[in-house]
N, C-alpha and C positions, 0 to 999 in steps of 0.2 A: 446448534440444530446445521450450523454450517458448516462446523464440520464435517457432521455426517454426509454431510449432503458431498461435502468436497471428495470424502472418501469413498462411495458409490461412483462418484463421479471419474475419479479414478480408474476405478475397477472398469467401469466400463471401455474407459479410453484403452487400458491394457489386454481389455479381451475383443475392440473394436482392431487395435492393429494384429492380432492373432490373427485374429477372422479371415482379413484380410489379406495378410500372406499367407495363411493355407488353401487362401483359392488358385484354381490354375488356370496360369497364363495364358497368352495364345504361345510362348514361347516354352511354358514347361515350367519354369521360376524354383519356385520352395511348395509347386503346388499339390495336393494330395493326390497322384498318379494311383497307375498301376490295375491291375484287371482282378485283383485277388483282395477284397474286400466285402465288408458284410453289405454293401450297399454300391446300386450301379454308379458309374461317374456325372450321369445327369441325376440319381437321387442325390448324390451328396454336395453337387451343383447349388440343385435347389435349395438344401439343406442350406450350406453358405450364403447364399445368394439374402435371405430370406432374413438366417442371423444377422448380418451385416446389415441389413434395411432393419430390423429390431431393434441394432445397437446406435446405429447412428440417428435414429428417432429418442435413443434416451440420451446419448449426447447432445442432440442440440435440446431438449425438455433442462438438461440438468442446467446446461450453460445457461441460459435466461435464466431459469430460478433464480442462478450464479449472480446473474448481476443485477437483477431484479431488485435480490436479496440486498447488494451491496451497495444498493442506492436507496435504499428503503428510508433511512433514517437523515439525507442528505438531503439538506437546505440549499432552493435556487438560487444561486447568486449570481444576479444581472446588476449591471450598473446602469442600467435603460430603467425609468421610471422609481427611483431612487431620490430622497431627497437631502442639501446634504448634512452631515450632522448640525451645523450649527441653528439651521434653521426648524431641524425635528426637537432642539432640547436648548434652549438656553442654559446655558453654566455659571452665568452668576448676572452683577451688573454690566451694564452696557460701558461705562466709562470707568473704569475699573480705577481706585484708587491709586497716585504715585508711593511708589515705596519711601518709608518714613528714614531710613536704615541703611540707604545707600543703594540695594539693588541687591538681588540675591547672588551676582561675583560677589560683592563686599561681603559679605556675612560669610561666604564660602573661604574666602580668602583671611575671615580674622581664626574660621573656625580650626584653617591648614594650620594660623600660627600659633593658636592654643596649643593644637598636639605636637606639633614641633620641638615647643618651648614646654612638655610634660614628658618627652620622650628623650634618653639620653641620646647621643650624635653619634653615629654610627662610625668604625673603621674607616677608612679612607681608601684602604687597599689591603690583601689578604697580610694577616701578623703572623708571625712566628711563632712555635708552641715555646714558651716558658717551661725552665725546667723547677721541680720543686724543693 
């Protein structure tokens, strides 16, 4: 649905730009000029003015709809009035037991030592290719 509204919005934008550029400015500009047309200059000016107004209303309506649709599922994020995470859900006992194996750093160090013992040592520098 959002894609359809974006395509309609872009078509309105392109048409609105073309309509504004077709209007006759005070200096002449890119306006529709000349006396040999199917409408008088006053009728053309009224048509372009009304078309611009209708397209502007469509542009604002699609813009407002797209902004509303983008924020439809967004949850409000406010830091005022929220409780800290430690008070909302307790994670475990108030006094955790001290680790018996020496802590997380010691266990990581032991795991690293075991991994180094299992893998062969890497060469210290670049090696020259050997012929067979």
